[in-house]
C-alpha positions in Angstrom: -8.3 -26.9 7.0 -8.0 -26.1 3.3 -9.9 -23.0 2.3 -8.7 -23.0 -1.3 -11.3 -22.9 -4.1 -10.7 -24.6 -7.4 -10.3 -22.4 -10.5 -12.5 -22.9 -13.6 -11.0 -23.9 -16.9 -11.6 -20.3 -18.2 -9.8 -18.9 -15.2 -6.9 -21.2 -15.7 -6.6 -20.2 -19.3 -6.4 -16.6 -18.2 -3.7 -17.6 -15.7 -1.7 -19.1 -18.5 -2.2 -16.0 -20.6 -0.8 -13.8 -17.8 2.1 -16.2 -17.0 3.1 -16.5 -20.6 3.0 -12.8 -21.2 5.2 -12.1 -18.2 7.7 -14.8 -19.2 8.0 -13.3 -22.7 7.9 -9.6 -21.9 9.7 -9.1 -18.5 13.5 -9.3 -18.5 14.8 -11.7 -15.8 17.3 -9.2 -14.4 14.5 -6.6 -14.0 12.5 -8.5 -11.5 11.9 -7.0 -8.1 15.1 -7.3 -5.9 15.0 -9.0 -2.5 15.6 -5.6 -0.9 13.6 -3.1 -3.0 14.2 -0.3 -0.5 18.0 -0.4 -1.0 18.5 -2.1 -4.4 15.7 -0.7 -6.6 17.8 1.5 -8.8 16.7 4.5 -10.9 17.4 2.4 -14.0 15.0 -0.3 -12.7 12.4 2.3 -11.9 12.5 3.7 -15.4 12.2 0.2 -16.9 9.1 -0.5 -14.8 7.5 2.9 -15.6 7.7 1.8 -19.3 6.6 -1.8 -18.6 3.6 -0.7 -16.5 2.3 1.1 -19.6 2.3 -2.2 -21.4 0.6 -4.0 -18.5 -2.0 -1.2 -18.2 -2.8 -1.4 -21.9 -3.8 -5.0 -21.3 -6.0 -4.0 -18.4 -3.9 -5.8 -15.8 -2.5 -2.8 -13.8 -5.8 -1.6 -12.4 -7.8 -4.7 -13.4 -11.1 -4.0 -11.6 -11.3 -0.2 -12.1 -13.6 1.3 -14.7 -12.6 1.2 -18.3 -13.8 4.7 -19.0 -11.0 6.0 -16.8 -8.3 3.6 -17.9 -8.9 0.6 -15.7 -9.3 -3.0 -16.9 -13.0 -3.5 -16.1 -12.2 -7.1 -15.0 -13.6 -9.1 -12.1 -12.1 -9.8 -8.7 -11.3 -13.3 -9.9 -9.2 -11.9 -12.6 -7.4 -9.6 -10.1 -6.7 -12.6 -7.9 -5.0 -14.5 -10.7 -3.1 -11.4 -11.7 -2.0 -10.9 -8.1 -0.9 -14.5 -7.8 1.1 -14.5 -11.1 2.7 -11.1 -10.4 3.8 -12.3 -7.0 5.1 -15.5 -8.5 7.1 -13.6 -11.2 8.4 -11.0 -8.7 6.7 -8.0 -10.4 7.3 -4.8 -8.3 4.2 -2.9 -7.2 5.6 0.1 -5.4 6.6 2.6 -8.1 3.1 4.3 -7.9 0.8 5.1 -5.1 -2.7 4.1 -6.1 -4.5 5.6 -3.2 -5.3 8.8 -5.1 -7.6 6.8 -7.4 -10.3 5.9 -4.9 -10.4 9.4 -3.5 -10.9 10.9 -6.9 -13.4 8.3 -7.9 -15.6 9.0 -4.8 -15.1 12.8 -4.4 -14.0 14.1 -7.7 -16.2 15.8 -10.3 -16.6 14.1 -13.6 -14.2 16.6 -15.1 -11.6 15.8 -12.5 -12.0 12.1 -13.0 -11.4 12.6 -16.7 -8.5 15.0 -16.0 -6.5 12.9 -13.5 -7.5 9.2 -13.6 -6.7 8.0 -17.2 -3.0 9.2 -17.0 -2.6 7.5 -13.7 -4.3 4.2 -14.6 -2.5 4.0 -17.9 0.8 4.4 -16.0 1.7 7.6 -17.9 1.9 9.5 -14.6 3.0 8.6 -11.0 1.5 9.8 -7.7 3.0 10.0 -4.2 0.9 10.3 -1.1 1.6 13.5 0.9 0.3 12.9 4.4 2.7 12.8 7.3 4.0 16.1 8.7 7.2 16.4 10.9 5.4 17.8 14.0 2.4 15.4 14.3 3.4 12.1 12.6 0.4 9.9 12.3 -2.0 12.5 13.8 -3.5 13.6 10.4 -6.2 15.7 12.1 -3.5 18.0 13.5 -2.5 19.2 10.0 -0.8 22.6 9.8 0.4 22.9 6.2 -1.7 25.6 4.8 -3.6 26.4 1.6 -4.6 30.0 1.1 -7.0 31.1 -1.6 -5.6 33.5 -4.2 -8.1 34.4 -6.9 -8.8 31.3 -8.9 -5.8 29.5 -7.4 -4.5 28.2 -4.1 -1.1 28.9 -2.5 0.2 25.9 -0.6 2.9 26.2 2.2 4.1 23.5 4.6 6.3 20.4 4.9 6.0 16.6 4.9 8.2 13.6 5.7 8.4 9.9 4.7 6.9 10.6 1.3 7.2 8.8 -2.0 8.9 5.9 -3.6 11.8 5.3 -6.0 12.3 7.5 -9.0 10.3 10.6 -9.7 6.7 11.6 -9.4 4.2 13.7 -11.4 1.8 14.4 -8.6 1.6 14.8 -4.8 -1.8 14.3 -3.3 -3.0 15.0 0.2 -4.7 17.4 2.7 -3.9 21.0 3.5 -5.3 23.3 6.2 -7.8 25.6 4.4 -9.6 27.1 7.4 -7.6 27.4 10.7 -10.7 28.7 12.5 -12.9 25.7 11.6 -13.1 22.6 13.9 -11.0 19.5 13.4 -12.1 17.3 10.6 -13.9 20.3 8.9 -10.8 22.5 8.3 -9.0 20.7 5.5 -8.9 20.6 1.7 -7.5 17.7 -0.4 -5.2 18.7 -3.3 -3.5 17.2 -6.4 -0.2 19.0 -6.6 1.8 18.9 -9.9 5.5 18.0 -9.8 7.6 20.0 -10.5 6.1 23.3 -9.3 7.7 26.6 -8.4 8.3 26.7 -4.7 8.3 22.9 -4.3 11.4 21.1 -3.0 11.9 17.3 -2.6 14.8 16.0 -0.7 15.9 12.3 -0.2 15.8 10.9 3.4 18.5 8.5 4.6 16.6 5.9 6.7 17.2 2.5 8.3 15.0 0.8 5.6 16.5 2.6 2.7 16.6 5.9 0.7 13.3 6.0 -1.2 11.4 8.3 1.2 11.5 12.0 0.7 11.1 15.2 2.7 8.8 17.7 1.0 8.8 21.5 1.4 6.2 23.8 -0.1 6.6 27.5 -0.2 3.6 29.3 -1.8 3.2 26.5 -4.4 0.4 27.7 -6.7 -2.2 25.2 -7.9 -5.4 25.8 -9.8 -8.8 25.5 -8.1 -9.8 22.4 -10.1 -6.9 20.6 -8.3 -9.0 20.6 -5.1 -10.8 17.3 -4.8 -14.1 17.7 -2.9 -15.0 20.9 -1.1 -12.5 23.2 0.7 -13.7 21.9 4.1 -13.9 18.2 3.0 -10.3 17.2 3.0 -10.5 15.0 6.1 -13.3 13.0 4.5 -11.5 12.7 1.1 -8.3 11.6 2.9 -10.2 9.0 4.8 -11.4 7.4 1.6 -7.7 6.9 0.8 -6.9 5.7 4.3 -9.9 3.3 4.3 -8.2 1.4 1.5 -4.7 1.8 2.9 -5.8 0.5 6.3 -7.3 -2.8 5.1 -10.7 -1.7 3.7 -10.1 -3.2 0.2 -8.5 -6.4 1.5 -6.1 -8.4 -0.6 -6.9 -10.9 -3.4 -3.7 -12.9 -2.8 -1.9 -12.2 0.4 1.4 -14.0 0.5 3.8 -14.4 3.5 7.3 -15.2 2.2 8.9 -14.7 5.6 6.7 -17.4 7.3 7.0 -19.7 4.3 10.8 -19.4 4.5 10.7 -20.0 8.3 8.9 -23.2 7.8 11.3 -24.4 5.2 14.3 -23.4 7.4 13.2 -25.4 10.4 12.4 -28.4 8.1 15.8 -28.4 6.3 18.3 -27.0 8.8 20.3 -29.8 10.5 20.6 -29.6 14.3 21.7 -32.2 17.0 21.4 -35.1 14.6 18.0 -34.1 13.3 16.5 -30.8 12.2 15.6 -27.6 13.9 12.0 -28.7 13.6 12.6 -31.6 15.9 12.9 -29.2 18.8 9.4 -28.9 20.3 10.0 -25.2 21.3 11.0 -24.4 17.7 8.0 -26.3 16.5 5.6 -24.3 18.6 7.1 -20.9 17.6 7.0 -21.9 13.9 3.4 -23.2 14.0 2.3 -20.0 15.9 3.8 -18.0 13.0 1.9 -20.2 10.5 -1.4 -19.8 12.3 -0.9 -16.0 12.5 -0.1 -15.9 8.8 -3.2 -18.0 7.9 -5.5 -15.8 10.0 -4.0 -12.7 8.4 -4.7 -14.2 5.0 -8.3 -15.1 5.8 -9.0 -11.6 7.2 -7.6 -9.9 4.1 -9.5 -12.3 1.7 -12.7 -11.8 3.6 -12.5 -8.0 3.2 -11.5 -8.3 -0.4 -14.6 -10.5 -1.0 -16.8 -8.0 0.7 -15.3 -5.1 -1.2 -15.7 -6.8 -4.6 -19.3 -7.7 -3.8 -20.1 -4.0 -2.8 -21.0 -4.9 0.8 -21.1 -2.3 3.5 -18.2 -2.8 5.9 -17.7 -1.5 9.4 -14.9 -3.1 11.4 -13.7 -5.8 9.0 -10.9 -3.9 7.3 -9.7 -2.6 10.6 -9.5 -6.0 12.2 -7.4 -7.1 9.2 -5.2 -4.0 9.6 -4.6 -4.4 13.3 -4.0 -8.1 13.1 -1.5 -7.7 10.3 0.5 -5.0 12.2 0.7 -7.2 15.3 1.2 -10.6 13.7 3.9 -9.3 11.4 5.9 -8.1 14.4 5.3 -11.4 16.2 6.5 -13.4 13.2 9.6 -11.2 12.8 10.5 -11.9 16.4 9.9 -15.6 16.0 12.1 -15.7 12.9 14.8 -14.0 14.8 14.5 -16.4 17.7 14.5 -19.5 15.5 17.2 -18.4 13.0 19.4 -16.5 15.4 22.0 -14.3 13.8 21.3 -15.8 10.4 18.1 -13.7 10.4 20.3 -10.6 10.4 22.5 -11.4 7.5 21.8 -9.0 4.6 21.4 -9.5 0.9 25.2 -9.0 0.2 26.3 -11.7 2.7 26.8 -15.1 0.9 25.7 -17.0 4.0 22.3 -15.2 4.3 19.4 -17.6 4.0 16.8 -16.8 1.3 19.1 -14.1 -0.2 18.7 -12.0 2.9 15.0 -11.6 2.8 14.7 -12.2 6.6 17.1 -9.3 7.4 15.1 -7.0 5.0 12.0 -8.0 6.9 13.7 -7.3 10.3 14.6 -3.8 9.3 11.2 -3.1 7.7 9.4 -4.1 10.9 11.4 -1.6 12.9 8.9 1.0 11.9 5.9 -1.3 11.6 3.9 0.4 14.3 4.1 3.8 12.6 4.0 3.0 8.9 0.7 4.0 7.3 -0.5 5.5 10.6 0.3 4.2 14.0 -1.0 0.9 15.4 -2.4 2.8 18.4 -4.6 4.9 16.1 -5.6 1.7 14.2 -6.8 0.3 17.5 -8.7 3.4 18.3 -10.5 3.3 15.0 -11.3 -0.4 15.5 -12.7 0.4 19.0 -15.0 3.1 17.5 -16.1 0.7 14.7 -17.1 -2.1 17.1 -18.8 0.2 19.6 -16.5 0.0 22.7 -15.2 3.6 22.5 -16.7 6.8 23.9 -17.3 7.8 20.2 -18.3 5.8 17.2 -17.6 6.1 13.6 -18.6 4.5 10.3 -16.3 3.3 7.5 -15.3 6.0 5.0 -16.9 5.8 1.6 -15.0 3.9 -1.0 -15.5 3.2 -4.8 -17.2 0.0 -3.7 -19.8 1.6 -1.4 -20.2 5.2 -2.5 -20.6 5.2 -6.3 -21.4 2.9 -9.2 -17.7 2.6 -10.0 -15.8 -0.6 -9.4 -12.2 -1.0 -8.3 
């Protein structure tokens, strides 16, 4: 069944504008590498920090966010086309963490929105999400890094792991324990922390997937009171506005599954026993299972994106997409390994690697799939609460789509 919708002439003209601009303004050797975790150099990061400023000036970096804060003020249709063309042109998207933006839009004062958002949306400044602590992992409610009031300022002390991206950042954002005597979910504040700051140390972590993640240490880092987003007991609620988006609540305009696309091509073209791998009925079944999973994943993400752009109240939809994506990606990684055998484990530097080693990059990435962005078990608990089969129930956190007049 083909769920594709035709584009209007006006939309196709916009597509050609985006495609032509990318072709003329992005150097071919500066496209996103196959393994961005390992091969995204500092030089490449600096190139893209500058290039993002140009893209932001055209309104394409944050296309549907409000113009008064530096966004593009465009429609979801525009964003879909931008997403398609950026994916086609291998434009990297991981230099900045955009999840601070919805939290500030929903919970920040007007002064805070004017202070923080334009520099982020215009790509003048970069943010990193500071959530995971060493002792508790994905259990964000068990936060122990502390914020202590000191006159008009706050003093922040604690540590975090698996933070950041390539290059350097201008801000860390995330919760801190402001009241150890208050109950869970009412004991946190949410802070924007400038980088560099006295007492702040950032160390690179050497991980299976690469070297872009950092360990963060704060020792009485002083931040002004206006860097607290929301109230000093609302940090859990502010953080969940970010997490609602990270965990599927905004959907995706143009989800693309290169791993499954490559798998289909591989079984069609690889010779085996006088035919192709695809002639084997077992291989056929594994491959079509991956295709079905991928299409379901795409439909769930697009449904949520449509609901978000139309400012519809959501409950479980984003979480269904999140849980399905986590599980289906693991299943597809396993299927690719079963079908391609050891070829799926050849890296980007091996001349015999199919698809420049993308499958091996995917295999390594999925090693931590159940814990990235919160654990799969927690995602299932949240889903159970949303659909009413848990002992407790919860509603979706407010987002820029549902809580304010702002788009994005």
